[in-house]
N, C-alpha and C positions, 0 to 999 in steps of 0.2 A: 844213198847219199850220206856222206859222212858228215856228222854233226860236230862243229868245232865249238868248244866252250872255253870261257876264260878259265885260266888255272885255279882260281879261287873257288869258282863254281864246280870245276871238275873234282877237285879235292874234296869239297864239301859232299858232292854226290857219293863219292867213294866211301866217306866216313858214314854217311847216312845208310848206305847199303851194307856196309859192315855191322853197324848197330842192329839194323833189322835182322840180318842173317844170324848174328851172335845170338839174338833173343830167341830166335826159332830153332836154329840147330845147336847152339852153344859154340863157344870159342874153338874148342878142340876139334870138332867135327867140320867147321867152316874153313874152307880152303881159299887161297887167293884167287884161284880159278872160279870158284863160287861167287865171290864178290864181283870179279870182272864180268861174268855172265849175267849176273843180276842186273846190272846196269848197261849191258850191251857193249862194252869196251874190251879192247885186247888185253891180255894178261901183262903184256909189256907196258902198257900205259899205267896200270896199277903201280908198277915198279919205278916209274918216273916219279910218282908222288911219294911213295912209301917204300922202304927197303925191304920190309916183311910184314907178315901179319901182326906181330908184337907191336910194331910202330903205328899200324892204324888202329890197335886196340888203344894205344896211349892217346891217339887223338880222340877216339870215342870217349875215353875217361875225361879228357880236357874239356869236351863239350858238356858232359855232365857236370863237372865241377864248375865251370864257367857260368852255366845257367843257374845253379844252385847258389853261387857266391853273389850273383847280381840279386838274386831274390834276397838272400840274407842281408845284403847292404841295404836294399830297399826298406825291408821290415825294421832293421836295427835304426834307420834314420826316419822312420815314420812317426805319426803323431799320436798312435794309441799309447795307453798307459804301459808301464814297464813290464807287468806280468803278462799282458796280451801279446806284447812283441817278443818276450822271451819264449813263450808257449809257441809262438808262431814259428819262431826260428827253430825250436826243437823239433817240431813236426816237419819242417822243411828238411832238416837234416836226416830225419828217419825215412822220410819219402825218397830222398836221394839215395840213401843206402838200400832201401827196398827196390828201387828202380835199377840200380847198379847191380844188385843181387840177381834180378831176373835176367839181366843181359849176361852176366858173368857167372851164373849159378854153378856151372860145372868146374869152375876154376878150383874150388876148394876139393872137390872130388880128384881132380887131376894133381893133387899136392901143389896147388899154386896159391896157398894161403897168403904169403908174402905179397903177391900181386894185389890181393884184396886189401892188405894193410897199406899198401903204397897208394891206393885210391883214397883212403882216409888221410893219409899223410899229406898228400897233395890238396885234399878239400880243406883240411885244418889251416894250411899254410895259406890258402887262398882267401878265407874269410875269418882267420883268427883275430884280425884287428877290429872287425865288427863286434865279435864275441867279447873281446877284451873291453872295448868301450861300453858294451851293454852291461858286463859285469860290474865295471868301475862305476857306472850310473847307479845300479842297484845298490852298491855299497854305500855310495854318496847319499842316496835317499834313505838309507837305513832299512832297506827292504832285504838285502842279503847279509847275513850276519855270521857266516862260516868263517873259520880261522884263516883259510887260504883259499879264497873264492877263485883266482885264476887257475891254480892248480886243479881244484875241484871241477872248474869248467872244462879243462882239457880232459880230465879223467871221464867225465860225463860224455863229452863228445866221442871220445874213442869207444866208450861203452855203449853208447847209442848206436854207433856205426857198426858194432859187431854183434848187436843183440837182435834177436826176432821178437818183435813186439805185436805179432798177430794175435796172440792170446790175450792181450792187455787191452783194457779200455783206455781211451785218451784221459779220463779223470785220473786213472791209476798211473799213468805216465807222469802227469803233472804233478801228482803227489810225490812220486819218487824224486822229481826235480826239486821241488819245494824242500823236502827232507834233506837232500843232499846240500843245498845251499842255505839251509836253516832259515827258511822263508816260513813265515807263519801265515796261515790264510786258508 
């Protein structure tokens, strides 16, 4: 018996299957046929929703970025003190990058560095407003005292997105942030 789903549900199902297979097999080794078979649909139905594997990859990235952006916005607007919220945001960004690296690990090996960079670019555009508001709040409160806090924040964002922090303790990462933003504490 053929199961008919709403287009939004079917599209989400394809994206979820792609994310799962990219994490297991890697992007390069996963085929459109693999994705279709994983959820029991015809290959042609995949092409109804996506032109190619790169397009479904972009949808997977959008999901990661959207979830992270929601979390960053929630943290930035929270009631906790500034340093607690800033630290939570930084670790949210690190976690997003780490999760994305798991799913897209072989992209660097396949000489697709720019694809990884585009993930960061998309992410930064999605929640740069919240980051900018946080930095301005820290400057107004006299907590952040560096010469160009917005540029420093952007540099930190991209740096954190491209750095492997598995060898560092959280306390060390917080110290790096505080030093970069001239925060004493």
